[in-house]
C-alpha positions as CSV (number, residue, x, y, z in Angstrom):
1,I,0.0,0.0,0.0
2,F,1.4,3.4,-1.0
3,T,0.4,6.6,0.9
4,L,1.5,10.2,0.9
5,K,2.9,11.5,4.2
6,S,3.9,14.9,5.4
7,P,7.6,15.4,6.6
8,A,6.5,15.1,10.3
9,T,4.6,11.8,9.6
10,K,7.6,10.6,7.5
11,R,9.9,10.9,10.5
12,A,7.4,9.1,12.8
13,S,6.9,6.2,10.4
14,S,10.4,5.8,9.0
15,S,10.5,2.2,10.4
16,D,7.4,1.3,8.4
17,S,8.9,-0.5,5.4
18,G,5.7,-1.8,3.9
19,K,4.6,1.7,2.7
20,E,6.3,4.0,0.3
21,N,6.5,7.7,1.1
22,L,5.6,9.7,-2.1
23,G,6.4,12.9,-0.3
24,E,10.1,12.1,-0.7
25,A,9.6,11.8,-4.4
26,A,8.0,15.3,-4.5
27,G,10.9,17.0,-2.9
28,D,11.0,19.7,-0.1
29,G,8.5,22.5,-0.4
30,K,6.3,20.6,-2.9
31,D,4.5,18.2,-0.6
32,Q,1.3,20.0,-0.6
33,E,1.2,20.4,-4.4
34,V,2.1,16.7,-4.9
35,T,-0.6,15.7,-2.4
36,S,-3.3,17.7,-4.2
37,V,-2.2,16.5,-7.6
38,F,-1.6,12.8,-6.8
39,S,-4.2,12.1,-4.1
40,G,-6.5,10.4,-6.6
41,H,-3.6,8.6,-8.3
42,V,-2.3,7.0,-5.1
43,E,-5.4,5.1,-4.4
44,K,-5.4,4.0,-8.0
45,W,-1.8,2.8,-7.7
46,D,-2.6,1.0,-4.5
47,N,-5.4,-0.9,-6.2
48,E,-3.1,-1.7,-9.1
49,A,-0.5,-3.0,-6.7
50,D,-3.0,-5.2,-4.9
51,K,-4.1,-6.6,-8.3
52,L,-0.5,-7.3,-9.3
53,R,0.1,-9.1,-5.9
54,S,-3.1,-11.2,-6.3
55,I,-2.0,-12.1,-9.9
56,L,1.5,-13.1,-8.7
57,S,0.1,-15.1,-5.8
58,E,-2.3,-16.9,-8.2
59,S,0.5,-17.7,-10.5
60,G,2.5,-19.3,-7.6
61,E,5.4,-16.9,-7.9
62,D,7.1,-15.6,-4.8
63,T,5.6,-12.2,-4.1
64,N,8.5,-11.2,-1.9
65,N,10.9,-11.2,-4.9
66,A,8.4,-9.3,-7.0
67,V,7.8,-6.5,-4.4
68,P,11.1,-4.7,-5.1
69,D,10.3,-4.7,-8.8
70,L,6.9,-3.4,-8.0
71,K,8.3,-0.7,-5.8
72,S,10.7,0.4,-8.5
73,A,7.9,0.3,-11.1
74,V,5.8,2.5,-8.8
75,Q,8.7,4.8,-8.1
76,Q,9.2,5.2,-11.9
77,A,5.5,5.8,-12.4
78,V,5.5,8.4,-9.6
79,Q,8.6,10.1,-11.0
80,Q,7.0,10.1,-14.5
81,A,3.7,11.5,-13.1
82,L,5.7,14.1,-11.1
83,A,7.5,15.2,-14.3
84,E,4.2,15.4,-16.2
85,A,2.6,17.3,-13.4
86,E,5.5,19.8,-13.2
87,E,5.3,20.2,-17.0
88,R,1.6,20.9,-16.7
89,M,2.1,23.3,-13.9
90,E,4.8,25.1,-15.9
91,D,2.5,25.3,-18.9
92,E,-0.2,26.8,-16.6
93,R,2.3,29.3,-15.2
94,R,3.2,30.3,-18.7
95,A,-0.5,30.7,-19.6
96,Y,-1.1,32.8,-16.4
97,R,1.9,34.9,-17.1
98,Q,0.7,35.5,-20.7
99,H,-2.8,36.4,-19.4
100,L,-1.2,38.7,-16.8
101,D,0.8,40.4,-19.5
102,N,-2.3,40.8,-21.6
103,V,-4.3,42.3,-18.7
104,R,-1.4,44.7,-18.0
105,E,-1.4,45.8,-21.6
106,E,-5.2,46.4,-21.5
107,L,-4.8,48.3,-18.3
108,Q,-2.1,50.6,-19.9
109,E,-4.4,51.1,-22.9
110,S,-7.3,52.0,-20.7
111,E,-5.1,54.4,-18.7
112,K,-4.1,56.1,-21.9
113,F,-7.7,56.3,-23.0
114,R,-8.8,57.7,-19.6
115,N,-6.1,60.4,-19.8
116,L,-7.2,61.3,-23.3
117,L,-10.8,61.6,-22.0
118,M,-9.7,63.7,-19.1
119,R,-7.8,66.1,-21.4
120,Q,-10.8,66.3,-23.7
121,S,-13.1,67.0,-20.7
122,E,-10.8,69.8,-19.6
123,L,-10.8,71.3,-23.1
124,L,-14.6,71.1,-23.2
125,K,-14.9,72.7,-19.8
126,E,-12.7,75.6,-21.0
127,Q,-14.7,76.0,-24.1
128,L,-17.9,76.1,-22.0
129,R,-16.4,78.8,-19.7
130,E,-15.4,80.8,-22.7
131,S,-18.9,80.5,-24.2
132,K,-20.5,81.6,-20.9
133,L,-18.2,84.6,-20.8
134,A,-19.1,85.5,-24.4
135,I,-22.8,85.3,-23.5
136,E,-22.2,87.5,-20.5
137,R,-20.3,90.0,-22.6
138,S,-23.0,90.0,-25.2
139,K,-25.6,90.7,-22.5
140,Q,-23.5,93.5,-21.0
141,S,-22.9,95.0,-24.4
142,H,-26.7,95.1,-25.0
143,H,-27.1,96.7,-21.6
144,V,-24.3,99.2,-22.3
145,E,-25.8,100.0,-25.7
146,Y,-29.2,100.7,-24.0
147,L,-27.6,103.0,-21.4
148,K,-25.7,104.9,-24.1
149,N,-28.8,105.5,-26.1
150,I,-30.8,106.7,-23.1
151,T,-27.9,109.0,-22.0
152,V,-27.6,110.5,-25.5
153,K,-31.3,111.1,-25.8
154,Y,-31.5,112.7,-22.3
155,L,-28.6,115.0,-23.0
156,E,-30.2,116.0,-26.3
157,S,-33.6,116.7,-24.9
158,N,-33.2,117.1,-21.1
159,D,-36.4,115.2,-20.8
160,P,-37.1,114.2,-17.1
161,T,-38.8,110.9,-18.1
162,L,-35.5,109.8,-19.7
163,L,-33.8,110.7,-16.5
164,R,-36.1,108.1,-14.7
165,A,-35.4,105.5,-17.4
166,L,-31.6,106.1,-17.0
167,G,-32.0,105.8,-13.2
168,S,-33.9,102.5,-13.7
169,A,-31.2,101.1,-16.1
170,L,-28.5,102.0,-13.6
171,S,-30.4,100.7,-10.6
172,I,-30.4,104.1,-8.9
173,S,-32.2,104.2,-5.6
174,P,-35.2,106.7,-5.0
175,E,-33.0,108.8,-2.6
176,E,-30.3,109.1,-5.2
177,M,-32.9,110.0,-7.8
178,N,-34.2,112.8,-5.6
179,R,-30.7,114.2,-5.2
180,I,-30.2,114.1,-9.0
181,E,-33.5,115.9,-9.6
182,K,-32.6,118.6,-7.0
183,G,-29.2,119.0,-8.6
184,Q,-30.8,119.3,-12.0
185,A,-33.2,122.0,-10.7
186,K,-30.4,124.0,-9.3
187,G,-28.5,123.8,-12.6
188,L,-31.5,125.0,-14.5
189,M,-32.0,127.9,-12.2
190,S,-28.4,129.0,-12.7
191,W,-29.0,129.2,-16.4
192,F,-31.9,131.6,-15.9
193,S,-30.1,133.8,-13.3
């Protein structure tokens, strides 16, 4: 019967010669990997060994002489299985490394695209600010144009209703408007004196 043993169990059962320790074949540091990979195979090999023993006992041959050959055959099979498992693991590692490289490339490309989008966003924000400023300037220019027209008409005609329109456009308070009207009245009196 062949079983997998940990290094601690290996020391405890070193006197057990009927069992083969597959952990030794795996090498230090790989016991857990070997255990997981070969756990199903060990049972299969034990069954095969039992079958071979029963065949040898039925044929009348001495099973004690055949056991060393069986052990070496099992050891060779284990070594071959280990080599195949290591090759498969190395293939998987290569595939994972390739996948990781592909993911890194995709990440770099997405970072470049994100940076491009951020730059475009900044440009669009700047254009939006400039558009808002242009609209404000346009509104102010209309307002300035209106004030200019009222002022010119008032100065041409000295019409008090235009003075009220000018005060409204400039947001002049009623108190300030009264002061302006009093100042205007004094100015007109000085013309007549």
